[in-house]
N, C-alpha and C positions, 0 to 999 in steps of 0.2 A: 686763852680762852673764851667764847664770847658769854660775856653776858646780858644778852638785848634779850628783848619781850616783845613779842609783835600781839597788839590786839587788834582783831579784826570783828568788826558791827556794824551792820548798813543804820543805825540812828546815831550822827553824829553827838548828840548829846549823851550817850554813854561815852564815848570815845575822847567826849573832852573829859569826862569824869576819870574815867583811866589817869590821864594826864595828871590832874589834879593833884590827886588820892594816892598814884604810884610811883612819881616824876624822882622826889624822893631818897627812893628806897631801891629804884630800880632804872635804866635805862628802856624807856618804852618809845614806843612808835605803832602808830596807828597804820588804819586801812578802812576803807568805808565798802566794805563788802571781799566777796572773797577772791575777783579778778584781780582788784587792786592788792589783795592781801599776796597773792602768788609774784605778781609784778615786784613788791618787796622784797621778797625773798629773793628774787633772782639779782636784786638792781643794791639791796643794802643790806645780806644777807652774810653771814649765817646769825640765826637768833638761836637761844638756848631754850626758849621756851614761845608756844604761838597758842595764843588764844582764842577761841571763834565763837561767836553767838551760833545758835543751832538755825533759827529760824531766820533767814536771809534772803531777799529776791536773787533770784537768777540762777544762783549756787548756794546750797544751803551749807549748814556746819559740818555733817559730815561729810559732804561730795570736798567740801575743800579741805578738811584733814585728813581725808584719803588723799588729795595731791600733795599735800605738804608730807607725807608720806613718803609717794613716790621720789618728789623735787628733793625734800630735806629729811631724809629718814632719822637726823641723829634729833632734831630737833625735837623737845617733849611737849605732847600735844593735849590740849586741856579744851573742856567743852561748858561752855556756859547756855542754860536756855534756863527760861520759865517753863518751858514742857517737859515736865517730870515723870513723863509713865514711861513706862520699865520697856516698851518695843523699841525708844529712841534711847535708850542708854544701852540696851543690847546692838543699837546698830551703830552706837557710834563708835564702840569697845571692835566691833569685831571688823569695821570696817576700816578704820581711821587708829587703830592701835590706840585708844587713848588713857592717858596718864591718869589725869583724873578726871570725874564728871561734875559739876557744880551745880548747885540749880539759882535763881534769880528769885530772889536777889539775897545775893550772898553776900556778908559782911565782909566790911572793908578787911580785919582782921585773919579774917578765913582765907580771902582771894591773897591777901599778902603770904600769909603760911604756905599753900598752898602753890604760888608762885617761886618760892624760896627752895620749896621741897624738889621742884621741879628743876632748876637749874641744878641742885646737888647731883638729880638725876643725871642731868645733861652733862657734868661733869665727870662722873661714873664710867658715863658711854664712850666719850669721847678718851678720856684715861684707856678704859680696856681696849679702846680701837689701834690707841696710839702703842701698848703693849702689846696686841697682836701683831702690829707690821712691822715693831722693831725685831719682837720674836721671830718671825716670818723670814724678814731677809736676813737676821743671823745666820739662823740655819738653811736660807740656799748658800749666802758668805763658806758657811762653815764647811757644806758638803761640797761646796766645789774646788775648796783649797785641799780638801781630804782628798780630791782626784785630781788636783794638780802637782800632788808629794807624789802620790804613790804611783801612779798614769800619767805624767805628759803627755804619750802620744795620744790618749782619749781626751784629757784635760784641751787640746790644741784642736782637738778636733770637734769639737763641743764648742769651742769658741767660737772657731768660723762659721759654724752651724747657726748660730744664734744669727749672725748677719743677714746668711742666707735667710732664715726664717722671717726675720724682721722686714726684710727685702719683698718677701714675698706676700707677707700679711698686708703692706700697705700698697701692693700694686692688687690684691683679693679686696681691699677698702674692709678689713676683719675687724673687727670691735673685740675688745677687750683684748688686745691683743697678748698681753702680758704674760698670762699663762701659758702662750705658745713660747715666745721668749725664754721661760723658765723651763719650760720640760726641754726647749733645745741645750738649754745649759747644763741640766740636770740631764739628761738622754741618754749618757756613757757613765753614769752613776755605779752601772754594773758589772761597768768592767773591770769595779777593783777586785773582782773573781778572778780576772784571767789574766795569766803571766805576762808580762811585757811585751816577751820577747814574737807572741803569737801576736800578740794586737798589734805589733810592728807590722807583720808579715803580711797580714788582714791590710793593714793601709797601704801599703805598698803592691798591692795586687797578687802578692803570691797567693799559691794551693797552700791552703791549709790541709791537715791530716783531719781522717774523720771525728776523732775526738777533739780537736780543736772547733771544728765545725761545730760541734757540738755546744762546744762553750759560750762560743759568739753568740751562737740562737739563746740561748740562754739569758743574755743579761738585760735582755729586756724586761723579761720576767723579774728577776733581781731588783733591777733599779724598780720598777713597779709599787713590788712590794716595801722595798727600803721609802720612797716617797709617801707612798699612802698612810706612812705613820703620823705624818705632820697634816697638822689641821689645816682646812682652805686650800688642801692642793690635791683633792681628791682628784678632781678635774685633769690636773697637770700630771697624777699618776698615769691615769688612763690614757692619758695620749703616749708617756713613755712605753706604758706596758704594749701597743700597737704600732709604734715607730715603724717595724720590720715586716706590718700585711700591708702584702700587694692590694692592690685597688679590686681583682678579681679571686680574693679571701684566700690568697695560695699563702705562705710564709706562715712566720709564728704570730700568733698564737696558732694554733690549730684548733679553729672552733669556725664556727658557721658565718660569723660576722663579714661581712665582704661590702661593696659599693661604699654608696653613701652614709653607710651604718657605721664603718669605722670612722672615727672621732675624726673631724676636721683637723685639730689641730696636730693627727698623727700621718693622716694623709701629707700635709703640708710636711712636716719634717720626716716622714718616708723621701719625696723629691732630696730635701735639701740635705738630708744625710747622704745619697747616694753621687747628687751633682759635688760635693765637696770631695767624696772617697775620690770619685776619677777625676777632680781635677787636680788634687795634689799626689795622686797614683802616676803624674805624666802625661795624662793626656790633652791634649791641647786645646783651649778655651774654644778654638770654632769645632772640635769634636766632640764636646762634650753634652751638648745641646742633642747630636745625632744620634750618641749612644744609648742617652735615657729615651730617647723618641722610637728606638727600634725594640726597647722593651716591652712589648705586647701586654697588657692587663697587668702592667705594676703599678702605672701611676693614676690619679684623678685628672680625664684629661681639662676639665677645666680648669686645672692648675697648672698641668704643662703647658696649655695656651700662655701663662705668665710667665714661665721660664725664660724666655727669652728678653725678658725686659728688664731683668734683674740687674742691679749693674748701672743702668743708664751709661752716659759718655763717661769712658773713662777719662780719669785723673792722668797728667802727665809725670809718668814713674819714672824713678832710676836706680837701678842699683848701688850699694853706697857700704864698704865698711867703718866701722863706726865701736871706740872703744863704749865698755858696759855703761860706764857716765855717761857719756853721750844719749842713751838713748832717751827719745824721744817721744810723744803721741803723735799720730799723723805715719808714723813707721807701721812697718807687719815683720814678723820676721822672715828673710829671706830661707833660713837654715837653723835644724834644730840648735840649741844652745846647750852645750854640754859642758863637762868638766872636761880637765887636763886629761883624764885618762879615761875618757869616751862616756862617763856617764851622763844619762840624757837628762837633762835639768826642763827643759820648756822645749814645746814642738814648735816645727816651724807652721809657719800661717796664721800666729795671734799676734794681735793688734798689741802693740806696745800703749800699755797703759801703767800710771802711777802705781797701783798693786802690785801689775807685773815687775817693774824696777825695783820696789820694795823687798819684793819672794828674791828674787836675784841678788841684791847687796846683804840679805841675811845670809843665801846661801852659800854666798863668797867669803863668807867669815870664817866656814869651816873647809872648803875645799875651794879651790883655784878653779875660776872659770875659764875657760876657752877664747882668748879674743885675738882679733878683735870680730865682730861680729857682722853678718852679712844680714842686711836690712834692705826692703822695700822702702821707698822714701816719695813720698808725691812733690816735686820739683817745685810746684807753687806753693810746698811750705818751706822750701828750705831756706837757710839765713845765705847773705851773701857770699860768706867762708864758703859754707858747705856747699855749696853750687859751684865755686872754684877748683874745688878738689876734684 
């Protein structure tokens, strides 16, 4: 955790006084004005506390601390000024979210106490953020693991779709694409309410009964309601809820939302889901784009323009049969992994990851996995022994 303090003032004598009076207690950096202060934050930050004078030429203290809030929101901000009028204090608090407002001259012991309190506030802020981040990652992992255990077909679909969404976001130059990838990974969590046989029929392109179709159409709402209970994933839950909504407004949910009013993440996810469903139902790669393009009104035209670019140049690949212990990254499952009695464990199309290998290893302790396992492997990543086999 950073304990550095940045003091900003246009008077070099005051900056020198900061260094002399505080250097034994704190890690002090100084900057002569707002512009230099922002440069220091960018180059030698982060700072636990930023102290600024109010009256500075070019960029006053309110403007500077407002910029600090934008570029370093976790830094605790303190204002020092000789102008103790009420409006200055109100503006400082409202525009810069100031932690403390001190007037000049400020006794050294008062300033030291305030800086100590600021460092403690910074510690609480960063600790809370770390806790929330770990909790969020843990919740996402837990939901993914539940889906992988209860419905491997749905989990495999979601894993593949995440890669398509990632590629589309890169093509579209989408900012904060992390929430779109999370939405893709959790897009099928509502499928825990659908019988595996029904979901298998869906992914194979087989006709569903009326009741089965209604069940499948309801899973985005189920997923949305589940994810909406997790703090900071409200946007993700909306994406999941609208994942089957067509650009022309048809499809679930049955509301008036259409076109660009549909969340961008949902528009991307809709194409990614259908792209993967076609590809893994047996449609040739060359025909997938043709099939998608023929669905008039289903997709955002601007996103459709990028579908042909995803994947880039194909890497050289080969089909191999390997034992479970030989699974490595850079491999993709070419077929479902099942037990010897035919129960599905992991769906085809998933990339091999350390967590997937660990899951298979744990599962094999109670039920025997059918081997060998057919995988797609990039030949430019194969060992010489595997290349010769």
